[in-house]
N, C-alpha and C positions, 0 to 999 in steps of 0.2 A: 230301656226305660226302668225309673225308680219311683218311688211315691216320691222323691225329694224334686223330680221333674217337675215343679210348681209350673201351674197354668194361669192366666189372671182369666178369671172369671167374667165371661160379656166384657161390655165396655165399664170396665171399673179398675181399681189398680189394688182390687184382693184377689191375692193368691193362696191357689188353692191346688191339693194332692190329685193329680191323675185318677185316683180310686179313692171315693168319699165311703168312709165308714158307717154303714146304714146300723141305726140301732132300737129298729121294733124289734127285738127280741130278747133286750135287757128286762129280765124281769118274768116272773112267771103266772102274771095274771091273766094270762091269754093261754095256759093250759102247754099244749105240747109244745108252740112256738117259742115258748120261751126258755131264757136263759138265767140261772140264778146268781146272787151279787156277783159270787167269788168267780165265776167263768166270766161273768160282763167285764169285769174290771181286768181279769186276764187278757180277754181279748183288745181291750181298749187299749191296757199298757204294752201289748204287743205292737199295734197299731201305730202310736206314738213313736215307739222306741224305733221304727224303722223308717221314721221321718214322716209319717202321715200327719196332716195337720186341718183333717176336713171330717167332721161329724156330723151326722144328720138325725134327726129325731123328730119330733112331733106331740102336742101335749096331751093328745090321747093314745099314744102307744102304750100296751101296758095300763091302761087307765093313768098315763102320770109318772107310773115309778121309772120309764125309761129314763126321763128326764131327771127325777131325783137320783138316780143312780152316778148318771153324769155328774150331777153337783156335786153331791159328795166324794165323787173321786177327785174334781177338782179343789174340793174344801181340804183334800189331803194331800195334794199337788198344785198349792197356789203359783208355784213359777212355771205352771206350763200351761194356766189359764190365756195368757194372754197373746201366746204362740201357738194357741189353737183357735180354727173356726168354727165355732157352735152354730151349727144352722138349727131352726126349730119351726114350726108350722103350726097354723091357728084355722078352725074353722068348726073341727067337728066340737059337738055338743056332749059335755063331761056331767052336766047336768040335767037330765032326763025330767021333762016337765017345768022346765025356764025355757021361756021360748026365745031370750037372749043368751042363753048358756052356751051357743055356738055362734057360728054365720062370718060373715064381714062387716056387720053393719057398727058405727064407730062404738056405741056401749058394748057390744058383745067383742068386738079387737081390743080396747082397753083392758078388759077385766081377765083376758084370755093371755096378754103379754104378761100381765102383773103377777099372776097364778105363774106362769113359766120360767119367768125371774126370778121369783120366790124358789120352783122346785132345783132350778137350776142352779141356786146359789151365787146368781152373778147379777153386775150392774147392766149389762148391755148382753144384746142378740147380735152376732155378728149377721148372721143372716136369716130373715126374717121371711116364712112361704105362706102366703094365703094357700089353705091345702086343697082346695078345689074351689069349685066356681060357686058363688051363691046367686044364684038367680035373682033373689027377691030383694037386692040391696041394691040401690045405683052404682054403679062404677066411680063417681067423682064424688062418695060418701067412703067410700074404702081407700080410693087413694089420697085421699085430703088423709085422713086418721093418719096412713099409714108415713106420709110425708112429716105429719107432726109429731110421731115418734120417732123417726130418725132426728128432726132437729132437736129434739126434747135429748138424745145422746142415748136412749133405751135400745134402739136398731141402729145401726151399721147399713145393711143394704137390706132391699127389698128381691122378690121373686113371687110368681106365679106358677103352681104346682098343678095338674091335670086340669086344664083351662083352655076351651076351645082358640086357635087362635086369632081368630078375630075380635076377643075379647081382650087377648092381649095388645091385640094392636091399638083398639079403641083404648086402654087404659093408659098405653103410652103416649097415646094421643094429648088424652085429658091431661097429664102428667109435664108435658112439654106444653101444652095453651097455658100452664098456671105457672111454670115455673117451679112444678115440683119435684121431689125427688122419684126418678125414675127405675122402672125396672130394669135389672140387671141380667136375668136366668129363668130360664124355666126348668119345670120337673117336668118329666112325662116319664108313662111305659114305655119302654123301646126294648126289642131283643129277638133274635132271630123269627120267634114267633109271634112278634106285633112288630109288625114294621109299617103300620098305615101313618105315622108320623112323618113318614119321608112325604108325603101327599102334600099336607100344609103347614105342620109345626116346624119341623126342620127346616124348613126352607124361608120359612119368615122368619126363625129366631135368627138366620144367617143374617138375613138381610137387615135387621133390626139391632143386629151386633148383641143379640142375647146369648147370653152361656147356656148351656144343656145339660144337665147331669138327668141320667136314663137312671128310672128304679125298673125293678125285677129284672136284672138282665139275662137270669138263669130264668125265667118265667115261673115262678116258683119252686125251682128245683129241679122242673121237667128238665131242663137240658144240662144236668148235671152229671147225666148219664149214669146214675144209680139206679133209674128204672127200665127196664126193659121189656120184651115183649112177654118175658115167662116171671117177670119180678115186678109186682106191683107197689104203690105207694102202701103203708099201713095207717090208719086215722091215727094209731095212737103214738107215731111217730113223726109227723111230718103234716105240713098245712097244705102239701097236695092233695086234694080232694082222691080217693079214689075214683071216682069215675070224671075224673078232668078232661075235659073235652078236647085236651093238649097229647093225651096217651093215646096215640091212634098211630097208625102205621106210618103214616108219612110224618111225623116226628122221629120214628125209629129210625127209620130211612136217613133220616137228616144227622141223626147221632151215629150212625153207621157210618157215616160221610167224617163225621167230627173224628171219629176213631182213627177214621185210614190217615187224615191228615194229623192227626197226632202219630201214627208211626212215621209218616214222611217226615217230620221233623226231626223224628229221631231219639233214641234213648239219652243223647249225650242233653237234649233240653226236657224232655220226662213231660212231655205236656200232657193234660187230663181235657177229656171233652168239654167241662167249664169253664178251662182256661182258654179254648178256643171259641168259646160262644161268648167269653167278658173280652176276649182281644178281639173280636170280630165290633163289637159295639163300641170300646173305647178308641179303635181306631182310624173308627168314621172323625173325616176332619170337622163335623160339627157338631160331637162329641166334646166337652168340656170337662166333665169327670164323673166317671160311671160309678152309680152306689152299689155298695157290696154287703153282705151281710154276712155274721158269721156266728153260729153259738159256740162253737169251739175252737182254738188253738187252729188245729190242723185244715178248718176250713179256710181260715184268715189266711195260713200261709200257703195252701192250696190255692185260694183267690187272686194273692198279691203275684201268683207265679205266673198270672197273663201276663206281666210287665215283661217277663224275660225274653219274647220272642217278636219273631214279625210275619204275618200273615203275607204270602204272595198275594197279588190280583188275582191269580188265576186260583187259588185255594177259595179267596173270598168269595171269586165268580161261582165257583162249585156249589160253596154254601147255599148262596140267595137263588138260587137256580132249583133249590130243592125249598125252598120257602116261598115263593114269589104270593104275592097278596092282591085280593083284588082292590084298583084302584076305587075312588069315589069320585062322582062327578063332579067340578068338568077334565079330573085329570085324566079319566080314561078316553074323556074326547079328546081332550089336546093331545094326547098323546099320536092321535090320530092325523094329525096335521101338521103338513111339511112345510119348510120354508117356501114364502113367496117366489123364491127365483129358484126354480129346479135345473139342473143340466145348462146352465146359461139361457135358457131358452123364455123370454117373457112377450106377454100381450099386454099393450099399454103398460106399461110398468110393471107387469102384473107377470104369475107365471100364467102358464094356460089352463092352468088348473088352482085359482088362487087358495083354496082352501086348502089346496096337498091332500082332499079327500080321492080314495077309489072306491066307492062304493060298491057291492054287489047287488044290491038291488033300492029299490024306490025306498024302503023301509028306512036305509039307511043314510037317508039326505038329510041333509039340516037348515 
């Protein structure tokens, strides 16, 4: 697979690369996590040269500088603008003290989009994400405003980032009931160390035909393999906290298994732990395009190498066995329920144990 194996994003005709270039690090305003303008342009150009066409940013990334760097790049490379899918997000408040400076209300959305258009130096945004759930704004107000933006031509498609599954479903119902523009995708955190979206978010997206674009597939660099039991991250060099709750023995065991899989893939593939982690995410059939970040060209090249091989089902199972997660109710309960028909034995059309439960004590009964 390559970056030019374009995928339609959800129930839309928008075609995007299987790996999306995340630009949260474009700009130095956030300190050690940032990349200067020259390096940012080098990474962006290399991604586009390889056939990539999907960029992800947000109004708040590096205090707006990420959008500005992208805008300046395309201002100097106009021919590439219409061939690139630029996605940005709104909700974070960039104006402390202004209660309408962020959020998903009509007034806030309108000025945030206008500000993004100005920084991006473009007439339209290909994919506009609501960055996170604004609990204080009625969904109908948000969806109405997003519909107006699409109808005006300033936005092409819309999606939700970091929203509960039920909120996404409700928003989609509101849009359908009013014949408004519908969501085409969700953006979620998903990795070997964050598998809880498998409970509700991924099945919901599949059911509604929403595309899925995971962020932090390397869990902030923890799954890159560069941190070991004897080599902890330095706060001067990385955003991974020295006291990260993920830098524990179970993670190191998982990384050991990832390294073993790299050896199985052989020198010809030359896979790295980061590539194995990215491949695991992107090869999930519910995932559309995985968001990768790169501060340097070498990181970009390494990340893109995840598209060059296929993990076997057995290798995926070995990884997943080492990072099992605790399911939330009712999923943990439902996993205990077997189909109504068991071994062909039924009682009045139901299995002799219709719940399919075999409780070990009265406390286990429901």
